[in-house]
C-alpha positions as CSV (number, residue, x, y, z in Angstrom):
1,X,-0.8,3.6,-27.1
2,X,1.7,5.3,-28.2
3,X,5.2,3.5,-30.2
4,X,7.7,6.2,-29.1
5,X,10.3,4.9,-27.8
6,X,11.5,6.5,-24.3
7,X,14.8,5.3,-22.5
8,X,14.8,4.5,-19.0
9,X,16.3,6.6,-16.5
10,X,17.2,6.3,-13.6
11,X,15.8,8.6,-10.8
12,X,17.4,9.3,-8.3
13,X,15.0,9.1,-5.7
14,X,14.7,9.4,-1.4
15,X,11.9,10.0,0.6
16,X,12.6,12.1,3.6
17,X,10.1,9.3,6.1
18,X,10.4,11.6,9.7
19,X,7.0,12.8,9.2
20,X,4.8,9.8,8.3
21,X,3.0,8.3,10.4
22,X,2.8,4.6,12.1
23,X,-0.4,3.9,10.0
24,X,-0.2,6.3,6.9
25,X,-3.5,4.8,5.2
26,X,-6.1,6.6,7.7
27,X,-8.1,4.5,10.4
28,X,-6.9,1.0,8.5
29,X,-3.4,0.0,9.7
30,X,-4.1,-3.2,8.3
31,X,-3.5,-1.8,4.8
32,X,-1.2,0.0,6.0
33,X,0.8,-2.9,6.6
34,X,-0.1,-5.0,4.2
35,X,2.0,-2.7,1.5
36,X,4.7,-1.8,4.1
37,X,5.5,-5.3,3.1
38,X,6.3,-4.8,-0.2
39,X,9.5,-3.1,1.5
40,X,10.1,-6.2,2.6
41,X,9.8,-8.3,-0.8
42,X,10.8,-5.6,-3.7
43,X,14.4,-5.0,-2.7
44,X,15.2,-8.8,-2.4
45,X,13.7,-8.8,-6.9
46,X,15.3,-5.6,-7.7
47,X,18.4,-6.8,-7.1
48,X,18.1,-10.3,-8.5
49,X,16.7,-8.5,-12.1
50,X,20.2,-6.3,-11.9
51,X,22.1,-9.0,-11.1
52,X,20.6,-11.0,-13.7
53,X,20.8,-8.1,-16.2
54,X,23.9,-7.5,-15.4
55,X,24.8,-11.1,-16.4
56,X,24.3,-11.1,-19.9
57,X,24.6,-6.8,-20.7
58,X,27.7,-8.3,-22.2
59,X,25.9,-10.5,-25.4
60,X,23.3,-7.5,-25.8
61,X,24.4,-6.2,-29.3
62,X,21.7,-3.6,-30.4
63,X,22.5,-0.3,-28.9
64,X,18.7,0.5,-28.3
65,X,18.0,-2.8,-26.0
66,X,21.6,-2.5,-24.5
67,X,20.6,1.7,-23.8
68,X,17.5,-0.1,-22.1
69,X,19.1,-2.6,-20.4
70,X,21.3,-0.2,-18.5
71,X,18.2,1.5,-18.0
72,X,16.8,-1.0,-16.3
73,X,19.8,-2.3,-14.3
74,X,19.9,1.6,-13.0
75,X,16.4,1.6,-11.8
76,X,16.3,-1.3,-10.4
77,X,18.9,-0.4,-8.3
78,X,17.3,2.6,-7.3
79,X,14.4,1.1,-6.8
80,X,16.1,-1.1,-4.5
81,X,17.5,1.7,-2.7
82,X,14.3,3.5,-2.2
83,X,12.7,0.8,-0.5
84,X,15.1,0.1,1.7
85,X,15.6,3.4,3.1
86,X,12.4,2.9,4.8
87,X,13.3,0.4,7.2
88,X,15.1,2.3,10.3
89,X,12.0,4.6,10.0
90,X,9.6,1.1,10.2
91,X,11.9,0.5,12.9
92,X,11.8,3.9,14.8
93,X,7.7,3.5,14.8
94,X,9.0,0.3,17.1
95,X,8.3,-2.7,14.2
96,X,10.5,-5.0,13.4
97,X,10.9,-4.8,9.5
98,X,10.8,-9.0,9.2
99,X,8.8,-11.8,7.7
100,X,8.3,-13.4,10.7
101,X,5.4,-13.9,13.4
102,X,2.6,-12.2,11.3
103,X,-0.9,-13.0,11.8
104,X,-2.4,-11.5,9.5
105,X,-5.0,-14.5,7.9
106,X,-6.8,-14.8,4.1
107,X,-9.0,-12.9,5.0
108,X,-7.4,-9.8,5.8
109,X,-6.9,-9.7,2.7
110,X,-9.9,-11.2,0.6
111,X,-11.9,-8.6,2.7
112,X,-9.7,-4.8,1.7
113,X,-9.7,-6.1,-1.4
114,X,-13.6,-6.2,-1.3
115,X,-13.2,-2.8,0.1
116,X,-10.6,-1.7,-3.4
117,X,-7.9,-1.2,-0.9
118,X,-5.9,-4.7,-2.0
119,X,-5.9,-6.3,-4.7
120,X,-9.1,-8.5,-4.9
121,X,-8.6,-11.8,-4.6
122,X,-10.0,-13.0,-7.6
123,X,-8.7,-10.2,-9.8
124,X,-4.9,-11.6,-8.6
125,X,-6.6,-15.1,-9.3
126,X,-7.3,-13.5,-12.4
127,X,-4.5,-11.9,-13.7
128,X,-2.3,-14.9,-13.1
129,X,-2.3,-16.8,-16.1
130,X,-2.0,-13.7,-18.4
131,X,1.5,-12.2,-16.8
132,X,2.8,-15.9,-17.7
133,X,1.1,-16.3,-20.8
134,X,4.2,-16.5,-23.3
135,X,2.3,-13.8,-25.9
136,X,2.3,-11.3,-22.7
137,X,4.3,-8.0,-22.5
138,X,4.3,-5.2,-20.3
139,X,2.8,-2.6,-22.7
140,X,-0.6,-4.0,-22.7
141,X,-1.0,-2.7,-19.8
142,X,0.6,0.9,-20.5
143,X,3.1,2.4,-22.3
144,X,6.7,3.5,-21.5
145,X,5.7,7.2,-22.0
146,X,2.6,6.7,-20.0
147,X,4.8,5.2,-16.3
148,X,7.3,7.8,-17.0
149,X,4.9,10.9,-17.6
150,X,3.3,9.5,-14.4
151,X,6.3,8.6,-12.6
152,X,7.6,12.7,-13.4
153,X,4.4,14.1,-12.1
154,X,3.9,12.3,-9.1
155,X,3.5,13.2,-5.6
156,X,7.1,11.5,-4.5
157,X,8.6,12.4,-7.7
158,X,7.5,16.5,-6.5
159,X,8.6,15.7,-3.3
160,X,12.0,14.0,-4.3
161,X,12.7,17.3,-6.5
162,X,11.8,20.1,-4.1
163,X,13.8,17.8,-2.1
164,X,17.2,17.8,-4.1
165,X,16.8,21.4,-5.3
166,X,18.0,23.2,-2.4
167,X,21.2,20.6,-2.2
168,X,22.0,21.2,-6.1
169,X,22.3,24.9,-5.1
170,X,24.5,24.0,-2.2
171,X,27.0,22.1,-4.6
């Protein structure tokens, strides 16, 4: 993996949800809705990261670290907004995007994990100690450079970029 420093810069992303079907994982409503739950859970954590890092920002003296923290704050703020944007679409589809009244059980998660649609219960269980280790660093997963390169060419990024270009020309 490359040790090249890649500055974190928040990308303004927005998605057009109106043409997304209710069950966007074809033939599998359970997996669709399991992944949809991330739109409910992640924004709170991302807003918490923003809050915590804004509190510590005045104490950071290393300029490169400060720039990275500012980029991370912007990235997490944008992520939380992007997740929040799907909630009206879920409501329009007749779903109540809250966590109350769910009927899915562990067996459903286990089955989808065996099918490769969600992380397997074994993989999740085995990964926990590594993430909790004092020696853990995200660079073990991949480099920031790899993540930025993927995000710049992902289907979502390409669609978002195409949607932004006509708006820029109108300004």
